[in-house]
Each structure stands twice: as structure tokens, then as C-alpha cells.
N, C-alpha and C positions, 0 to 999 in steps of 0.2 A: 206570646213572648212580648215583653215590653222593652223599651230602651229608656234609661239604662237598664242593664240586666242586674238583678239582685240575686244573691245566693240563697240556697235552701235555709229556711228558718230565720232569715235576716229580716229585720223590721224595715218597712218601706217608709222613709221619712217624709217624702213629698209625692205629689202626683207624678206618675210615669205614664203619660198618655199614649205612647206609641205601641199599638198592637199591630203585629205584622199581617194579620188576617182582617178582613172586613167583618164587622159585627152588625147584625141586623136585628131590629126589634119590631115586632108586629103587635099592635094593640087593637083589639076589636076588629081584626081583619085589615087594618091599614098600617102601612109602614111608617114608623115614627122617625123623626129627625134625631140623629145621634148627636149628643153634645160632649160626651166623654166616654171613653172605654179604655181602661187600663188598671194599673195597680191601685188598690185602695189605700190611700195615705194613712199612716199610723197603725197599720196592721202587718201581719206576717206575710212575707212574700208568698204568692200563690192565691191570695184572695183578690178577686177581680171586681171592679166596680163598673157598672154600666149606667150612664145617665142618658135619658132620651126625653124629647118633648112629646106629650100626648097629642095626637092629631086633633085638630079642631072639629073634625067630622065625626068624632066618636060620641056615641050616645052615653050619657052618664049612667052609672050602675054600680052595684056593690060587688059584682063579679064579672068584670070585662076580661075576656081571654087575652093572655099575654104569652108571647113566644119570642125567645131569644135564640139566635143562631150565629155561630162562628164556625165555619167549616173546619172539621167534620163534626163538631159538637153542637148540641142544641138542648134547650130546656125540655123537661118532661112535659107530657100533655096534662091538661087540667089545671095549669097555673093561671091565676086570675089576679087582677088588680082593681081596687075600688077607684072610680072616677067620679068626681063631683061635677 
């Protein structure tokens, strides 16, 4: 849930950065620094955007494992991200 709260099907005009649960992003086995987690501006309410900094210790690759977790929800296994 974000603050302010938007109704079902309502367009989210601007960033709504407050999520009431902690969001964690793990890239290549290392926890990433979160820079934003909330509503995706300009989209329909319910689409969430997560921005994180890739840890400097990550080895570059075309398929680095990515895991996102916000209790009790998490990403499926097998998700990857390309890191240059």
C-alpha cells in the first residue's frame, strides 16, 4: 500500500513512494540499496515500481540472479538481470 492511497483503476499521476512494508532486492546474492519503491507514475494503480542500486561487488554478466521480496510476497525463481 502506498501513501496517498489511489482507488482501483485510477491513474497514478506522480510518484507515491511510501510502501508500508520493507522491500528487499537481492542481485547476484548481495542486497541492493533501495532508492524507490512505490506506485509507478503515469500507470494504473496497482503497478508497483522498484528502483535499486546494483551492488559494486556484483560480477557483470548477461543473467545475474535477481530476487525481490516484500513480505509475504516475492518474485518467482529464475529471474535475472543483465549487468555491465
